[in-house]
C-alpha positions, 0 to 999 in steps of 0.5 A, a space after each residue: 773147839 775144846 775149852 781149856 780149864 782155867 784152873 790149870 792156868 791159875 797161879 796155884 796150879 804151878 804150886 801144886 804141879 807134881 815135882 819133876 824126877 830130877 828136881 831133888 837132884 839140883 842144888 843151885 846154891 851148891 858151889 861149883 867144882 874146880 873142874 867145872 869152874 875151869 871149863 867156863 873161863 879157864 883159871 881166870 874164871 873167878 876174875 871174869 865172874 867178879 868183872 861181870 858183877 862189878 860191870 853191872 854196877 857201873 853207872 850208865 854214863 860212865 860205861 858209855 864214856 869207857 866204851 867211847 874211849 875203848 873204840 879206837 881203831 887200834 883197840 879194835 884190832 888188839 881186841 880181835 887178837 885178844 879174842 883169838 888168844 882167848 879162844 885158843 886158851 879156853 875153847 868156848 870162852 869167847 861165846 860165853 863171854 859175849 853172851 854174858 856181856 850182851 846180857 848185862 849190856 842189854 839191861 841198858 837198852 831201855 836207857 841208852 841208844 842201841 849204838 851205845 849199847 853195842 859199843 858198851 858190849 864190844 868194849 866190855 867183851 874185849 876186857 873180859 876176854 883180856 882177863 880170860 887170856 891174861 896169862 897168854 898176853 903181854 902186859 902192854 896188850 892186856 893194859 891197852 885192852 883192859 885199861 879202859 876199865 882200870 879206873 872203875 874195875 881194877 884188874 888187881 884183886 878181881 876174884 880174890 873174894 871168890 877164890 877165898 870162898 872156894 878155899 874155905 869150902 875145902 
């Protein structure tokens, strides 16, 4: 059996590894272009990203309470309809929203029951999809689906900071 060189696995090996040819082409801090931004969540991308940011800072107990209120039978049916509308408005948005929200909610899995975490993810996904499809939704439907978050993350003003930052870059 061949022995591995322990130096190859040391912490300094990663620091001295040769650069990949594309490393200099990546600019992680560069702002996203308008076209690329639109591809993520459509014209409501800044609002959705700001919703995610604020969602990360909601106290766990509050988020669980919101999830319980948002799990009514009629809310689930409307959330499914909102998901269909969002899928038509921005192809791929439903998958991107679910992945993002499940990642955020997954952080609570060490502190909350798995049923609560799943409920939190469902309700937050529905709210984010309501933001994606907001232009295509009637106001009462948007209010019912997103409304459970209205007290902690008001929909009005979401994304304003990102939009202003994007305009300042131009």
